[in-house]
A tleap script that builds the chain and sets N, CA, C and O, in Angstrom:
source leaprc.protein.ff14SB
mol = sequence {
  NMET GLN THR LEU PHE TYR ILE LEU ILE VAL
  ILE ALA SER LEU ALA LEU ILE ALA SER VAL
  LEU LEU GLN SER GLY LYS SER ALA GLY LEU
  SER GLY SER ILE GLY GLY GLY ALA GLU SER
  ILE TRP GLY LYS ASN LYS GLY ARG SER TYR
  GLU GLY ILE LEU SER LYS ILE THR THR ILE
  SER ALA ILE VAL PHE VAL ILE SER ALA LEU
  VAL LEU THR ALA LEU CGLN
}
set mol.1.N position { 260.018 127.333 -101.929 }
set mol.1.CA position { 259.879 128.219 -100.790 }
set mol.1.C position { 260.097 129.673 -101.203 }
set mol.1.O position { 259.387 130.573 -100.752 }
set mol.2.N position { 261.087 129.889 -102.068 }
set mol.2.CA position { 261.352 131.246 -102.523 }
set mol.2.C position { 260.185 131.798 -103.330 }
set mol.2.O position { 259.886 132.990 -103.267 }
set mol.3.N position { 259.535 130.937 -104.079 }
set mol.3.CA position { 258.397 131.379 -104.893 }
set mol.3.C position { 257.276 131.917 -104.004 }
set mol.3.O position { 256.624 132.901 -104.354 }
set mol.4.N position { 257.052 131.284 -102.872 }
set mol.4.CA position { 256.026 131.743 -101.934 }
set mol.4.C position { 256.329 133.160 -101.449 }
set mol.4.O position { 255.437 134.005 -101.382 }
set mol.5.N position { 257.591 133.409 -101.114 }
set mol.5.CA position { 257.941 134.734 -100.614 }
set mol.5.C position { 257.947 135.787 -101.720 }
set mol.5.O position { 257.655 136.955 -101.462 }
set mol.6.N position { 258.277 135.386 -102.949 }
set mol.6.CA position { 258.147 136.310 -104.072 }
set mol.6.C position { 256.683 136.713 -104.277 }
set mol.6.O position { 256.380 137.881 -104.521 }
set mol.7.N position { 255.792 135.743 -104.176 }
set mol.7.CA position { 254.359 136.028 -104.327 }
set mol.7.C position { 253.873 136.929 -103.199 }
set mol.7.O position { 253.095 137.854 -103.435 }
set mol.8.N position { 254.333 136.663 -101.957 }
set mol.8.CA position { 253.950 137.515 -100.824 }
set mol.8.C position { 254.441 138.949 -101.004 }
set mol.8.O position { 253.734 139.898 -100.667 }
set mol.9.N position { 255.654 139.104 -101.536 }
set mol.9.CA position { 256.187 140.454 -101.760 }
set mol.9.C position { 255.365 141.184 -102.807 }
set mol.9.O position { 255.074 142.370 -102.644 }
set mol.10.N position { 254.988 140.508 -103.869 }
set mol.10.CA position { 254.193 141.155 -104.921 }
set mol.10.C position { 252.814 141.551 -104.387 }
set mol.10.O position { 252.351 142.662 -104.642 }
set mol.11.N position { 252.167 140.667 -103.661 }
set mol.11.CA position { 250.839 140.967 -103.112 }
set mol.11.C position { 250.923 142.103 -102.097 }
set mol.11.O position { 250.096 143.014 -102.109 }
set mol.12.N position { 251.926 142.047 -101.215 }
set mol.12.CA position { 252.080 143.097 -100.204 }
set mol.12.C position { 252.401 144.440 -100.842 }
set mol.12.O position { 251.901 145.473 -100.396 }
set mol.13.N position { 253.224 144.437 -101.873 }
set mol.13.CA position { 253.553 145.712 -102.517 }
set mol.13.C position { 252.351 146.303 -103.253 }
set mol.13.O position { 252.163 147.520 -103.242 }
set mol.14.N position { 251.545 145.472 -103.885 }
set mol.14.CA position { 250.339 145.969 -104.539 }
set mol.14.C position { 249.333 146.513 -103.516 }
set mol.14.O position { 248.687 147.534 -103.751 }
set mol.15.N position { 249.212 145.816 -102.380 }
set mol.15.CA position { 248.314 146.291 -101.320 }
set mol.15.C position { 248.822 147.604 -100.733 }
set mol.15.O position { 248.027 148.492 -100.425 }
set mol.16.N position { 250.143 147.737 -100.574 }
set mol.16.CA position { 250.718 148.993 -100.075 }
set mol.16.C position { 250.453 150.143 -101.032 }
set mol.16.O position { 250.040 151.225 -100.615 }
set mol.17.N position { 250.690 149.909 -102.309 }
set mol.17.CA position { 250.464 150.962 -103.301 }
set mol.17.C position { 249.005 151.399 -103.293 }
set mol.17.O position { 248.711 152.594 -103.268 }
set mol.18.N position { 248.096 150.436 -103.313 }
set mol.18.CA position { 246.665 150.762 -103.356 }
set mol.18.C position { 246.217 151.484 -102.091 }
set mol.18.O position { 245.494 152.478 -102.168 }
set mol.19.N position { 246.639 150.997 -100.933 }
set mol.19.CA position { 246.166 151.601 -99.687 }
set mol.19.C position { 246.734 152.999 -99.472 }
set mol.19.O position { 246.046 153.869 -98.937 }
set mol.20.N position { 247.974 153.226 -99.879 }
set mol.20.CA position { 248.556 154.564 -99.735 }
set mol.20.C position { 247.891 155.544 -100.692 }
set mol.20.O position { 247.619 156.687 -100.325 }
set mol.21.N position { 247.632 155.101 -101.909 }
set mol.21.CA position { 246.999 156.004 -102.881 }
set mol.21.C position { 245.549 156.313 -102.533 }
set mol.21.O position { 245.054 157.386 -102.876 }
set mol.22.N position { 244.858 155.401 -101.862 }
set mol.22.CA position { 243.465 155.631 -101.509 }
set mol.22.C position { 243.290 156.491 -100.262 }
set mol.22.O position { 242.210 157.037 -100.036 }
set mol.23.N position { 244.332 156.617 -99.457 }
set mol.23.CA position { 244.225 157.432 -98.249 }
set mol.23.C position { 244.231 158.908 -98.605 }
set mol.23.O position { 244.916 159.346 -99.529 }
set mol.24.N position { 243.447 159.663 -97.842 }
set mol.24.CA position { 243.456 161.100 -98.046 }
set mol.24.C position { 244.601 161.707 -97.256 }
set mol.24.O position { 245.089 161.110 -96.296 }
set mol.25.N position { 245.023 162.885 -97.660 }
set mol.25.CA position { 246.119 163.550 -96.983 }
set mol.25.C position { 245.715 164.041 -95.603 }
set mol.25.O position { 244.530 164.157 -95.292 }
set mol.26.N position { 246.718 164.329 -94.777 }
set mol.26.CA position { 246.439 164.809 -93.422 }
set mol.26.C position { 245.800 166.197 -93.459 }
set mol.26.O position { 244.987 166.514 -92.591 }
set mol.27.N position { 246.141 167.016 -94.423 }
set mol.27.CA position { 245.570 168.358 -94.490 }
set mol.27.C position { 244.116 168.339 -94.950 }
set mol.27.O position { 243.389 169.305 -94.721 }
set mol.28.N position { 243.682 167.264 -95.592 }
set mol.28.CA position { 242.303 167.183 -96.058 }
set mol.28.C position { 241.320 167.088 -94.899 }
set mol.28.O position { 240.168 167.501 -95.033 }
set mol.29.N position { 241.752 166.555 -93.775 }
set mol.29.CA position { 240.857 166.379 -92.642 }
set mol.29.C position { 240.747 167.599 -91.748 }
set mol.29.O position { 239.876 167.637 -90.879 }
set mol.30.N position { 241.599 168.597 -91.932 }
set mol.30.CA position { 241.588 169.754 -91.049 }
set mol.30.C position { 240.327 170.592 -91.213 }
set mol.30.O position { 239.756 171.050 -90.224 }
set mol.31.N position { 239.892 170.794 -92.438 }
set mol.31.CA position { 238.697 171.613 -92.630 }
set mol.31.C position { 237.447 170.886 -92.137 }
set mol.31.O position { 236.502 171.526 -91.675 }
set mol.32.N position { 237.432 169.573 -92.229 }
set mol.32.CA position { 236.283 168.809 -91.755 }
set mol.32.C position { 236.198 168.767 -90.244 }
set mol.32.O position { 235.101 168.702 -89.690 }
set mol.33.N position { 237.334 168.805 -89.567 }
set mol.33.CA position { 237.307 168.736 -88.111 }
set mol.33.C position { 236.823 170.047 -87.506 }
set mol.33.O position { 236.275 170.053 -86.404 }
set mol.34.N position { 237.016 171.143 -88.202 }
set mol.34.CA position { 236.542 172.429 -87.689 }
set mol.34.C position { 235.020 172.469 -87.719 }
set mol.34.O position { 234.387 173.045 -86.834 }
set mol.35.N position { 234.445 171.860 -88.732 }
set mol.35.CA position { 232.996 171.881 -88.883 }
set mol.35.C position { 232.268 170.816 -88.081 }
set mol.35.O position { 231.065 170.634 -88.269 }
set mol.36.N position { 232.945 170.114 -87.204 }
set mol.36.CA position { 232.271 169.109 -86.393 }
set mol.36.C position { 232.634 167.689 -86.745 }
set mol.36.O position { 232.032 166.751 -86.222 }
set mol.37.N position { 233.606 167.506 -87.620 }
set mol.37.CA position { 234.028 166.166 -87.990 }
set mol.37.C position { 235.048 165.584 -87.044 }
set mol.37.O position { 235.599 164.518 -87.321 }
set mol.38.N position { 235.318 166.244 -85.941 }
set mol.38.CA position { 236.317 165.752 -84.989 }
set mol.38.C position { 235.886 164.432 -84.360 }
set mol.38.O position { 236.733 163.640 -83.945 }
set mol.39.N position { 234.606 164.191 -84.285 }
set mol.39.CA position { 234.128 162.931 -83.723 }
set mol.39.C position { 234.606 161.746 -84.554 }
set mol.39.O position { 234.983 160.713 -84.001 }
set mol.40.N position { 234.593 161.889 -85.882 }
set mol.40.CA position { 235.020 160.779 -86.725 }
set mol.40.C position { 236.536 160.637 -86.741 }
set mol.40.O position { 237.047 159.536 -86.945 }
set mol.41.N position { 237.263 161.726 -86.532 }
set mol.41.CA position { 238.717 161.644 -86.543 }
set mol.41.C position { 239.243 161.137 -85.209 }
set mol.41.O position { 240.100 160.254 -85.183 }
set mol.42.N position { 238.752 161.674 -84.110 }
set mol.42.CA position { 239.272 161.332 -82.792 }
set mol.42.C position { 238.351 160.400 -82.013 }
set mol.42.O position { 238.652 160.051 -80.871 }
set mol.43.N position { 237.262 160.002 -82.596 }
set mol.43.CA position { 236.284 159.193 -81.877 }
set mol.43.C position { 236.702 157.748 -81.703 }
set mol.43.O position { 237.760 157.331 -82.173 }
set mol.44.N position { 235.863 156.993 -81.026 }
set mol.44.CA position { 236.146 155.589 -80.735 }
set mol.44.C position { 236.020 154.711 -81.974 }
set mol.44.O position { 236.601 153.626 -82.012 }
set mol.45.N position { 235.292 155.141 -82.968 }
set mol.45.CA position { 235.036 154.322 -84.145 }
set mol.45.C position { 236.025 154.564 -85.274 }
set mol.45.O position { 235.725 154.260 -86.429 }
set mol.46.N position { 237.199 155.104 -84.965 }
set mol.46.CA position { 238.167 155.367 -86.018 }
set mol.46.C position { 238.625 154.069 -86.684 }
set mol.46.O position { 238.861 154.044 -87.892 }
set mol.47.N position { 238.751 153.005 -85.913 }
set mol.47.CA position { 239.175 151.729 -86.468 }
set mol.47.C position { 238.171 151.131 -87.431 }
set mol.47.O position { 238.533 150.314 -88.278 }
set mol.48.N position { 236.921 151.526 -87.313 }
set mol.48.CA position { 235.876 151.007 -88.191 }
set mol.48.C position { 235.621 151.917 -89.384 }
set mol.48.O position { 234.869 151.556 -90.289 }
set mol.49.N position { 236.231 153.076 -89.394 }
set mol.49.CA position { 236.019 153.999 -90.498 }
set mol.49.C position { 236.873 153.584 -91.697 }
set mol.49.O position { 237.725 152.701 -91.593 }
set mol.50.N position { 236.636 154.221 -92.807 }
set mol.50.CA position { 237.363 153.952 -94.046 }
set mol.50.C position { 238.855 154.227 -93.868 }
set mol.50.O position { 239.694 153.449 -94.322 }
set mol.51.N position { 239.180 155.338 -93.205 }
set mol.51.CA position { 240.575 155.695 -92.990 }
set mol.51.C position { 241.255 154.714 -92.048 }
set mol.51.O position { 242.426 154.379 -92.232 }
set mol.52.N position { 240.525 154.253 -91.040 }
set mol.52.CA position { 241.079 153.286 -90.100 }
set mol.52.C position { 241.386 151.954 -90.752 }
set mol.52.O position { 242.412 151.336 -90.469 }
set mol.53.N position { 240.496 151.515 -91.625 }
set mol.53.CA position { 240.710 150.257 -92.337 }
set mol.53.C position { 241.908 150.373 -93.267 }
set mol.53.O position { 242.734 149.462 -93.331 }
set mol.54.N position { 242.009 151.493 -93.994 }
set mol.54.CA position { 243.151 151.688 -94.883 }
set mol.54.C position { 244.459 151.765 -94.105 }
set mol.54.O position { 245.494 151.287 -94.568 }
set mol.55.N position { 244.408 152.364 -92.933 }
set mol.55.CA position { 245.606 152.444 -92.099 }
set mol.55.C position { 246.051 151.057 -91.644 }
set mol.55.O position { 247.244 150.756 -91.639 }
set mol.56.N position { 245.095 150.216 -91.264 }
set mol.56.CA position { 245.429 148.854 -90.850 }
set mol.56.C position { 245.979 148.044 -92.018 }
set mol.56.O position { 246.939 147.291 -91.856 }
set mol.57.N position { 245.377 148.195 -93.190 }
set mol.57.CA position { 245.853 147.487 -94.378 }
set mol.57.C position { 247.276 147.922 -94.714 }
set mol.57.O position { 248.113 147.089 -95.063 }
set mol.58.N position { 247.552 149.214 -94.612 }
set mol.58.CA position { 248.892 149.725 -94.888 }
set mol.58.C position { 249.905 149.152 -93.912 }
set mol.58.O position { 250.988 148.730 -94.318 }
set mol.59.N position { 249.566 149.133 -92.631 }
set mol.59.CA position { 250.481 148.622 -91.619 }
set mol.59.C position { 250.758 147.136 -91.814 }
set mol.59.O position { 251.910 146.707 -91.767 }
set mol.60.N position { 249.711 146.354 -92.033 }
set mol.60.CA position { 249.876 144.912 -92.212 }
set mol.60.C position { 250.659 144.613 -93.484 }
set mol.60.O position { 251.519 143.731 -93.487 }
set mol.61.N position { 250.375 145.329 -94.555 }
set mol.61.CA position { 251.088 145.118 -95.814 }
set mol.61.C position { 252.570 145.448 -95.669 }
set mol.61.O position { 253.424 144.735 -96.196 }
set mol.62.N position { 252.870 146.519 -94.961 }
set mol.62.CA position { 254.274 146.901 -94.765 }
set mol.62.C position { 255.013 145.852 -93.942 }
set mol.62.O position { 256.158 145.519 -94.245 }
set mol.63.N position { 254.364 145.332 -92.904 }
set mol.63.CA position { 254.998 144.306 -92.072 }
set mol.63.C position { 255.242 143.033 -92.885 }
set mol.63.O position { 256.322 142.446 -92.810 }
set mol.64.N position { 254.244 142.606 -93.660 }
set mol.64.CA position { 254.395 141.409 -94.492 }
set mol.64.C position { 255.497 141.612 -95.527 }
set mol.64.O position { 256.278 140.697 -95.786 }
set mol.65.N position { 255.566 142.799 -96.118 }
set mol.65.CA position { 256.575 143.096 -97.125 }
set mol.65.C position { 257.980 143.020 -96.536 }
set mol.65.O position { 258.863 142.388 -97.115 }
set mol.66.N position { 258.189 143.660 -95.389 }
set mol.66.CA position { 259.518 143.687 -94.774 }
set mol.66.C position { 259.942 142.299 -94.317 }
set mol.66.O position { 261.081 141.894 -94.551 }
set mol.67.N position { 259.044 141.567 -93.669 }
set mol.67.CA position { 259.390 140.225 -93.202 }
set mol.67.C position { 259.685 139.297 -94.386 }
set mol.67.O position { 260.632 138.512 -94.337 }
set mol.68.N position { 258.880 139.385 -95.443 }
set mol.68.CA position { 259.112 138.556 -96.620 }
set mol.68.C position { 260.441 138.888 -97.279 }
set mol.68.O position { 261.162 137.990 -97.715 }
set mol.69.N position { 260.764 140.159 -97.354 }
set mol.69.CA position { 262.036 140.558 -97.956 }
set mol.69.C position { 263.223 140.077 -97.117 }
set mol.69.O position { 264.232 139.640 -97.669 }
set mol.70.N position { 263.107 140.156 -95.798 }
set mol.70.CA position { 264.184 139.680 -94.940 }
set mol.70.C position { 264.356 138.167 -95.033 }
set mol.70.O position { 265.482 137.674 -95.097 }
set mol.71.N position { 263.257 137.436 -95.040 }
set mol.71.CA position { 263.335 135.975 -95.150 }
set mol.71.C position { 263.878 135.569 -96.511 }
set mol.71.O position { 264.676 134.637 -96.613 }
set mol.72.N position { 263.455 136.255 -97.538 }
set mol.72.CA position { 263.934 135.936 -98.885 }
set mol.72.C position { 265.420 136.215 -99.011 }
set mol.72.O position { 266.132 135.473 -99.688 }
set mol.73.N position { 265.895 137.267 -98.373 }
set mol.73.CA position { 267.319 137.576 -98.378 }
set mol.73.C position { 268.096 136.514 -97.605 }
set mol.73.O position { 269.192 136.131 -98.015 }
set mol.74.N position { 267.547 136.038 -96.501 }
set mol.74.CA position { 268.221 135.019 -95.696 }
set mol.74.C position { 268.255 133.670 -96.428 }
set mol.74.O position { 269.181 132.885 -96.220 }
set mol.75.N position { 267.269 133.392 -97.273 }
set mol.75.CA position { 267.234 132.125 -97.998 }
set mol.75.C position { 268.252 132.083 -99.131 }
set mol.75.O position { 268.656 131.002 -99.561 }
set mol.76.N position { 268.663 133.231 -99.609 }
set mol.76.CA position { 269.593 133.234 -100.750 }
set mol.76.C position { 270.969 133.211 -100.279 }
set mol.76.O position { 271.898 133.210 -101.087 }
savepdb mol mol.pdb
quit
């Protein structure tokens, strides 16, 4: 059982590292929104955009990481 949670922690941490590094900074989007890119930032399709997908991956990975770490701590 512990091996499963160790594997989940490793996978979640790798997904967190990759998704955080692939995301662009918040200041990178400011110049694009002035030129008319506000539709992609504030529009309805944000969840389907590249940034939206990375944000969801980051959130899910963080939740899996924290829950796995808590369960692994409780098992020991």
